[in-house]
MDTraj code that builds the backbone (N, CA, C; nanometers):
import mdtraj as md
import numpy as np

residues = "UNK UNK UNK UNK UNK UNK UNK UNK UNK UNK UNK UNK UNK UNK UNK UNK UNK UNK UNK UNK UNK UNK UNK UNK UNK UNK UNK UNK UNK UNK UNK UNK UNK UNK UNK UNK UNK UNK UNK UNK UNK UNK UNK UNK UNK UNK UNK UNK UNK UNK UNK UNK UNK UNK UNK UNK UNK UNK UNK UNK UNK UNK UNK UNK UNK UNK UNK UNK UNK UNK UNK UNK UNK UNK UNK UNK UNK UNK UNK UNK UNK UNK UNK UNK UNK UNK UNK UNK UNK UNK UNK UNK UNK UNK UNK UNK UNK UNK UNK UNK UNK UNK UNK UNK UNK UNK UNK UNK UNK UNK UNK UNK UNK UNK UNK UNK UNK UNK UNK UNK UNK UNK UNK UNK UNK UNK UNK".split()
xyz = np.array([
    [-3.7696, -3.3009, -2.4850],
    [-3.6907, -3.2883, -2.3835],
    [-3.5387, -3.2030, -2.4233],
    [-3.5068, -3.1117, -2.3435],
    [-3.3760, -3.0652, -2.3165],
    [-3.2675, -3.1428, -2.2970],
    [-3.1452, -3.1221, -2.4090],
    [-3.0132, -3.1856, -2.3672],
    [-2.9152, -3.0823, -2.3146],
    [-2.8524, -3.1568, -2.2059],
    [-2.7111, -3.0992, -2.1689],
    [-2.6348, -3.2206, -2.1396],
    [-2.4941, -3.1467, -2.1846],
    [-2.3423, -3.2027, -2.2053],
    [-2.3122, -3.1344, -2.0483],
    [-2.3106, -3.2354, -1.9484],
    [-2.2261, -3.1663, -1.8200],
    [-2.0630, -3.2036, -1.8332],
    [-1.9846, -3.0965, -1.8387],
    [-1.8290, -3.1383, -1.9118],
    [-1.7716, -3.1168, -1.7761],
    [-1.7032, -3.2162, -1.7230],
    [-1.6291, -3.2433, -1.6051],
    [-1.7377, -3.3143, -1.4785],
    [-1.8245, -3.4077, -1.5474],
    [-1.8924, -3.4700, -1.4567],
    [-1.8216, -3.5667, -1.3732],
    [-1.8514, -3.5983, -1.2467],
    [-1.7843, -3.6602, -1.1860],
    [-1.8795, -3.7688, -1.1008],
    [-1.7991, -3.8897, -1.0647],
    [-1.8852, -4.0054, -1.0057],
    [-1.8921, -3.9807, -0.8564],
    [-1.8266, -3.8886, -0.8035],
    [-1.7910, -3.8414, -0.6550],
    [-1.8910, -3.7334, -0.6376],
    [-1.9948, -3.7761, -0.5316],
    [-2.1244, -3.6958, -0.4904],
    [-2.0938, -3.5838, -0.4455],
    [-1.9758, -3.5639, -0.3714],
    [-1.9612, -3.4321, -0.3069],
    [-1.8912, -3.3208, -0.4120],
    [-1.8649, -3.3736, -0.5437],
    [-1.8286, -3.2663, -0.6581],
    [-1.9792, -3.2511, -0.7149],
    [-1.9234, -3.0865, -0.7510],
    [-2.0510, -3.0162, -0.8350],
    [-2.0584, -3.0648, -0.9437],
    [-1.9482, -3.1319, -1.0382],
    [-1.9971, -3.1931, -1.1551],
    [-2.1100, -3.3326, -1.1500],
    [-2.0992, -3.3750, -1.0328],
    [-2.2167, -3.4687, -0.9890],
    [-2.3208, -3.3937, -0.9571],
    [-2.3376, -3.2761, -0.8873],
    [-2.4392, -3.2274, -0.8336],
    [-2.5121, -3.1836, -0.9945],
    [-2.4344, -3.1609, -1.0701],
    [-2.4982, -3.0745, -1.1820],
    [-2.5626, -3.1809, -1.2623],
    [-2.5234, -3.3270, -1.2781],
    [-2.5708, -3.4399, -1.3182],
    [-2.7044, -3.4547, -1.2435],
    [-2.6977, -3.4556, -1.1171],
    [-2.8068, -3.5052, -1.0414],
    [-2.9285, -3.4194, -1.0786],
    [-2.8924, -3.2771, -1.0635],
    [-2.9748, -3.1653, -1.0385],
    [-3.0448, -3.1715, -1.2101],
    [-2.9867, -3.1493, -1.3262],
    [-3.0445, -3.1817, -1.4375],
    [-3.1302, -3.2721, -1.4657],
    [-3.0928, -3.4280, -1.4200],
    [-3.1724, -3.5393, -1.4385],
    [-3.3318, -3.4830, -1.3364],
    [-3.3249, -3.4417, -1.2493],
    [-3.4056, -3.4338, -1.1217],
    [-3.5098, -3.3188, -1.2281],
    [-3.4506, -3.2168, -1.2971],
    [-3.5410, -3.1125, -1.3585],
    [-3.5761, -3.1511, -1.5123],
    [-3.5579, -3.3014, -1.5279],
    [-3.6336, -3.3491, -1.6467],
    [-3.5405, -3.3276, -1.7757],
    [-3.4013, -3.2820, -1.7424],
    [-3.3192, -3.2785, -1.8885],
    [-3.2844, -3.4046, -1.9131],
    [-3.2357, -3.4437, -2.0668],
    [-3.1532, -3.5508, -2.0957],
    [-3.0144, -3.5062, -2.0939],
    [-2.9317, -3.5758, -1.9969],
    [-2.8292, -3.5560, -1.9579],
    [-2.7045, -3.6325, -1.9884],
    [-2.6260, -3.5464, -2.0672],
    [-2.4750, -3.6265, -2.1432],
    [-2.3466, -3.6109, -2.0631],
    [-2.3361, -3.6883, -1.9636],
    [-2.2097, -3.6804, -1.8862],
    [-2.0873, -3.6568, -1.9546],
    [-2.0016, -3.5781, -1.9461],
    [-1.8575, -3.5820, -2.0062],
    [-1.7381, -3.5949, -1.9323],
    [-1.6567, -3.7016, -1.9214],
    [-1.5535, -3.7345, -1.8573],
    [-1.4615, -3.8381, -1.9345],
    [-1.3335, -3.8463, -1.9511],
    [-1.2677, -3.9081, -2.0288],
    [-1.2502, -4.0227, -1.9887],
    [-1.2669, -4.0568, -1.8373],
    [-1.2389, -4.2030, -1.8108],
    [-1.3581, -4.2588, -1.7240],
    [-1.4434, -4.2296, -1.7344],
    [-1.5679, -4.2845, -1.6614],
    [-1.6536, -4.3550, -1.7302],
    [-1.7159, -4.4534, -1.7185],
    [-1.8084, -4.5044, -1.8119],
    [-1.9702, -4.4843, -1.7697],
    [-1.9959, -4.4820, -1.6359],
    [-2.1233, -4.4321, -1.6008],
    [-2.1309, -4.3232, -1.4605],
    [-2.2331, -4.2610, -1.4719],
    [-2.2149, -4.1677, -1.3639],
    [-2.3812, -4.1402, -1.3406],
    [-2.4296, -4.1628, -1.2332],
    [-2.5490, -4.1701, -1.1624],
    [-2.6564, -4.2401, -1.2892],
    [-2.6005, -4.3290, -1.3356],
    [-2.7015, -4.4255, -1.4098],
    [-2.7213, -4.3489, -1.5478],
    [-2.5957, -4.2831, -1.6183],
    [-2.5876, -4.2257, -1.7071],
    [-2.4771, -4.2724, -1.7949],
    [-2.4812, -4.3102, -1.9156],
    [-2.3536, -4.3141, -2.0086],
    [-2.2837, -4.2102, -1.9952],
    [-2.1313, -4.2366, -1.9981],
    [-2.0407, -4.1281, -2.0026],
    [-1.9949, -4.1004, -2.1187],
    [-1.9179, -4.0044, -2.2005],
    [-1.9352, -3.9700, -2.3040],
    [-1.7697, -3.8970, -2.2787],
    [-1.6578, -3.9632, -2.3432],
    [-1.5295, -3.9335, -2.3348],
    [-1.4937, -3.7772, -2.3681],
    [-1.5766, -3.7072, -2.4602],
    [-1.5803, -3.5819, -2.5271],
    [-1.7062, -3.5207, -2.5370],
    [-1.7090, -3.3862, -2.5677],
    [-1.8038, -3.2747, -2.5844],
    [-1.8949, -3.3201, -2.7127],
    [-1.7960, -3.3690, -2.8187],
    [-1.8361, -3.4221, -2.9485],
    [-1.8894, -3.5526, -2.9670],
    [-1.8664, -3.6611, -2.8764],
    [-1.9252, -3.7924, -2.8514],
    [-2.0685, -3.7602, -2.7871],
    [-2.0797, -3.6834, -2.6951],
    [-2.1870, -3.6396, -2.6127],
    [-2.3230, -3.5618, -2.7164],
    [-2.2395, -3.4660, -2.8094],
    [-2.3241, -3.4294, -2.9182],
    [-2.3763, -3.5133, -2.9922],
    [-2.3105, -3.6165, -3.0327],
    [-2.3434, -3.7318, -3.1253],
    [-2.4501, -3.8036, -3.0604],
    [-2.4189, -3.8364, -2.9299],
    [-2.5153, -3.9528, -2.8394],
    [-2.6472, -3.8557, -2.8196],
    [-2.6564, -3.7036, -2.8515],
    [-2.7851, -3.6246, -2.8121],
    [-2.8734, -3.6377, -2.9550],
    [-2.8098, -3.6716, -3.0617],
    [-2.8987, -3.6638, -3.1720],
    [-2.8214, -3.5644, -3.2543],
    [-2.6980, -3.5177, -3.2245],
    [-2.6397, -3.3840, -3.3241],
    [-2.6863, -3.2591, -3.2603],
    [-2.7569, -3.2546, -3.1210],
    [-2.7710, -3.1499, -3.0772],
    [-2.7759, -3.1176, -2.9255],
    [-2.7126, -3.0229, -2.8579],
    [-2.7286, -2.9748, -2.7522],
    [-2.8003, -2.8384, -2.7201],
    [-2.8817, -2.8531, -2.5854],
    [-2.9252, -2.7161, -2.5490],
    [-2.8388, -2.6644, -2.4900],
    [-2.7779, -2.6850, -2.4049],
    [-2.6498, -2.6372, -2.3332],
    [-2.5654, -2.7062, -2.2988],
    [-2.4417, -2.6398, -2.2566],
    [-2.3311, -2.7350, -2.2070],
    [-2.3047, -2.6837, -2.0580],
    [-2.2814, -2.7509, -1.9526],
    [-2.2159, -2.6695, -1.8486],
    [-2.0723, -2.7524, -1.7700],
    [-2.0041, -2.6398, -1.7620],
    [-1.8664, -2.6881, -1.7568],
    [-1.8168, -2.6668, -1.5774],
    [-1.7952, -2.7897, -1.5569],
    [-1.7238, -2.8198, -1.4047],
    [-1.5712, -2.8496, -1.4375],
    [-1.4940, -2.7750, -1.4665],
    [-1.3434, -2.8015, -1.4588],
    [-1.2662, -2.6702, -1.4272],
    [-1.1417, -2.7019, -1.3954],
    [-1.0724, -2.5675, -1.3717],
    [-1.0541, -2.4872, -1.4830],
    [-0.9911, -2.3631, -1.4822],
    [-0.9965, -2.2855, -1.6079],
    [-0.8719, -2.3108, -1.6931],
    [-0.7748, -2.3682, -1.6409],
    [-0.6615, -2.4266, -1.7349],
    [-0.6919, -2.5616, -1.8049],
    [-0.7960, -2.6314, -1.7648],
    [-0.8414, -2.7326, -1.8433],
    [-0.9483, -2.6924, -1.9073],
    [-1.0663, -2.5981, -1.8933],
    [-1.1531, -2.5522, -1.9735],
    [-1.1063, -2.5140, -2.0859],
    [-0.9911, -2.4118, -2.0786],
    [-0.9366, -2.3453, -2.1944],
    [-0.8972, -2.4065, -2.3003],
    [-0.8599, -2.5615, -2.2794],
    [-0.8047, -2.6515, -2.3555],
    [-0.9459, -2.7254, -2.4355],
    [-1.0458, -2.7002, -2.3865],
    [-1.1648, -2.7476, -2.4506],
    [-1.2706, -2.6677, -2.5282],
    [-1.2381, -2.5293, -2.5516],
    [-1.3022, -2.4164, -2.5777],
    [-1.3276, -2.4400, -2.7365],
    [-1.2382, -2.4637, -2.8211],
    [-1.2649, -2.4972, -2.9627],
    [-1.3713, -2.6348, -2.9857],
    [-1.3334, -2.7225, -2.9040],
    [-1.4642, -2.8256, -2.9149],
    [-1.6097, -2.7985, -2.8682],
    [-1.5949, -2.7439, -2.7611],
    [-1.7176, -2.6530, -2.7349],
    [-1.7790, -2.5528, -2.8228],
    [-1.6937, -2.4868, -2.8880],
    [-1.7588, -2.3851, -3.0091],
    [-1.7980, -2.4593, -3.0877],
    [-1.7422, -2.5705, -3.1479],
    [-1.7849, -2.6700, -3.2544],
    [-1.9245, -2.7254, -3.1995],
    [-1.9534, -2.7826, -3.0812],
    [-2.0846, -2.8230, -3.0373],
    [-2.2204, -2.7535, -3.0840],
    [-2.1772, -2.6186, -3.0810],
    [-2.2717, -2.5406, -3.0974],
    [-2.4147, -2.5202, -3.0168],
    [-2.3870, -2.5467, -2.9245],
    [-2.4858, -2.5484, -2.8319],
    [-2.5667, -2.4093, -2.8070],
    [-2.6821, -2.4011, -2.7403],
    [-2.7549, -2.2717, -2.7583],
    [-2.6884, -2.1954, -2.6193],
    [-2.6349, -2.2555, -2.5443],
    [-2.5589, -2.1530, -2.4593],
    [-2.4568, -2.2612, -2.3527],
    [-2.3631, -2.1972, -2.3177],
    [-2.2482, -2.2995, -2.2310],
    [-2.2444, -2.2091, -2.1038],
    [-2.2693, -2.2659, -2.0051],
    [-2.2445, -2.2206, -1.8438],
    [-2.1065, -2.2565, -1.8118],
    [-2.0400, -2.1387, -1.7591],
    [-1.8776, -2.1615, -1.6971],
    [-1.9147, -2.1524, -1.5604],
    [-1.9676, -2.2664, -1.4817],
    [-1.9659, -2.2509, -1.3481],
    [-1.8714, -2.1765, -1.2749],
    [-1.9007, -2.1187, -1.1218],
    [-1.8263, -2.1061, -1.0435],
    [-1.6957, -2.1511, -1.0568],
    [-1.5499, -2.1249, -1.0649],
    [-1.4489, -2.1565, -1.0746],
    [-1.3872, -2.2499, -1.2177],
    [-1.4815, -2.2540, -1.2761],
    [-1.4343, -2.3155, -1.4238],
    [-1.3757, -2.2160, -1.5412],
    [-1.3737, -2.1018, -1.5180],
    [-1.3440, -2.0039, -1.5909],
    [-1.2822, -1.8620, -1.5531],
    [-1.1668, -1.8276, -1.5863],
    [-1.1367, -1.6956, -1.5560],
    [-1.1689, -1.5799, -1.6658],
    [-1.1240, -1.4635, -1.6440],
    [-1.1441, -1.3560, -1.7575],
    [-1.1292, -1.3959, -1.8835],
    [-0.9858, -1.4537, -1.8871],
    [-0.9285, -1.4819, -2.0331],
    [-1.0255, -1.6002, -2.0709],
    [-1.0632, -1.7099, -2.0024],
    [-1.1134, -1.8153, -2.0526],
    [-1.2472, -1.7543, -2.1282],
    [-1.3025, -1.6609, -2.0365],
    [-1.4557, -1.6208, -2.0926],
    [-1.4443, -1.5294, -2.2185],
    [-1.3420, -1.4364, -2.2087],
    [-1.2838, -1.3607, -2.3413],
    [-1.2624, -1.4557, -2.4571],
    [-1.1899, -1.5720, -2.4419],
    [-1.1539, -1.6704, -2.5728],
    [-1.2848, -1.7346, -2.6155],
    [-1.3830, -1.7555, -2.4981],
    [-1.5006, -1.8219, -2.5443],
    [-1.6054, -1.7327, -2.6159],
    [-1.6011, -1.6066, -2.5840],
    [-1.7253, -1.5304, -2.6724],
    [-1.6288, -1.5003, -2.7973],
    [-1.5100, -1.4918, -2.8006],
    [-1.4257, -1.4497, -2.9390],
    [-1.4789, -1.5748, -3.0286],
    [-1.4905, -1.7239, -2.9651],
    [-1.5174, -1.8316, -3.0791],
    [-1.6368, -1.8271, -3.0968],
    [-1.7379, -1.7403, -3.0467],
    [-1.9013, -1.7417, -3.0672],
    [-1.9548, -1.8278, -2.9863],
    [-1.9100, -1.8706, -2.8543],
    [-1.9975, -1.9391, -2.7663],
    [-2.0726, -1.8587, -2.6768],
    [-2.1972, -1.8926, -2.6594],
    [-2.2953, -1.8334, -2.5869],
    [-2.2724, -1.8451, -2.4473],
    [-2.1839, -1.7386, -2.3962],
    [-2.1075, -1.7616, -2.2335],
    [-2.2261, -1.7125, -2.1632],
    [-2.2357, -1.7989, -2.0490],
    [-2.3077, -1.7629, -1.9541],
    [-2.2103, -1.7987, -1.8188],
    [-2.1678, -1.7060, -1.7579],
    [-2.0761, -1.7165, -1.6499],
    [-2.1462, -1.6940, -1.5164],
    [-2.2206, -1.8103, -1.4614],
    [-2.3227, -1.8242, -1.3503],
    [-2.3130, -1.9823, -1.3327],
    [-2.3788, -2.0083, -1.2148],
    [-2.4200, -2.1328, -1.1666],
    [-2.5383, -2.2098, -1.2465],
    [-2.5163, -2.3231, -1.3298],
    [-2.6009, -2.3589, -1.3955],
    [-2.7256, -2.4200, -1.3234],
    [-2.7034, -2.4679, -1.2201],
    [-2.7708, -2.5479, -1.1271],
    [-2.8683, -2.4655, -1.0629],
    [-2.8182, -2.3116, -1.0240],
    [-2.9323, -2.2216, -0.9769],
    [-3.0069, -2.1762, -1.1075],
    [-2.9761, -2.1813, -1.2384],
    [-3.0326, -2.1126, -1.3454],
    [-3.1761, -2.2064, -1.3487],
    [-3.1583, -2.3348, -1.3045],
    [-3.2703, -2.4305, -1.3468],
    [-3.3868, -2.4226, -1.2212],
    [-3.3356, -2.3148, -1.1392],
    [-3.4195, -2.3069, -1.0111],
    [-3.4307, -2.4115, -0.8922],
    [-3.2927, -2.4766, -0.8901],
    [-3.2573, -2.5452, -0.8148],
    [-3.1129, -2.4739, -0.7231],
    [-3.0419, -2.5838, -0.6021],
    [-2.9842, -2.5377, -0.5420],
    [-2.9013, -2.6260, -0.5358],
    [-2.7429, -2.6432, -0.5278],
    [-2.6488, -2.7693, -0.5174],
    [-2.6713, -2.7986, -0.3682],
    [-2.7065, -2.7104, -0.2953],
    [-2.7103, -2.7769, -0.1481],
    [-2.8490, -2.9081, -0.1504],
    [-2.9430, -2.9089, -0.2244],
    [-3.0237, -2.9936, -0.2755],
    [-2.9601, -3.1531, -0.3088],
    [-2.8502, -3.1245, -0.3566],
    [-2.7843, -3.2842, -0.3827],
    [-2.6628, -3.2970, -0.3088],
    [-2.6731, -3.3236, -0.1732],
    [-2.6019, -3.3509, -0.0729],
    [-2.4939, -3.4875, -0.1408],
])
top = md.Topology()
chain = top.add_chain()
for i, resn in enumerate(residues, 1):
    res = top.add_residue(resn, chain, resSeq=i)
    for name in ("N", "CA", "C"):
        top.add_atom(name, md.element.get_by_symbol(name[0]), res)
traj = md.Trajectory(xyz[None], top)
């Protein structure tokens, strides 16, 4: 089973950080929501950091999907790089050109696109 850390996961079903959790679960991924203050989102245990999510996933993440504003994303780039995921999706609104440049410079496999669409689903399917 493929593993994903959803960074910026949300308990609010209207937010894309929640839609991402639901979409990946529906597609059969092993989902590790990341949020510093939540304990459970959509029935999944929540991890306070990317590092904690990676440990819970057995030390390996196939993908990281980010749903945070650029100024918050920027502060997590070093931790995301240390997670060594195969790829990291910076969903619309989560990165600006500077964040993308910094991420690439850190060796992060950058994907500047909607990760839900990448797995063949649409955010609209998760109202």
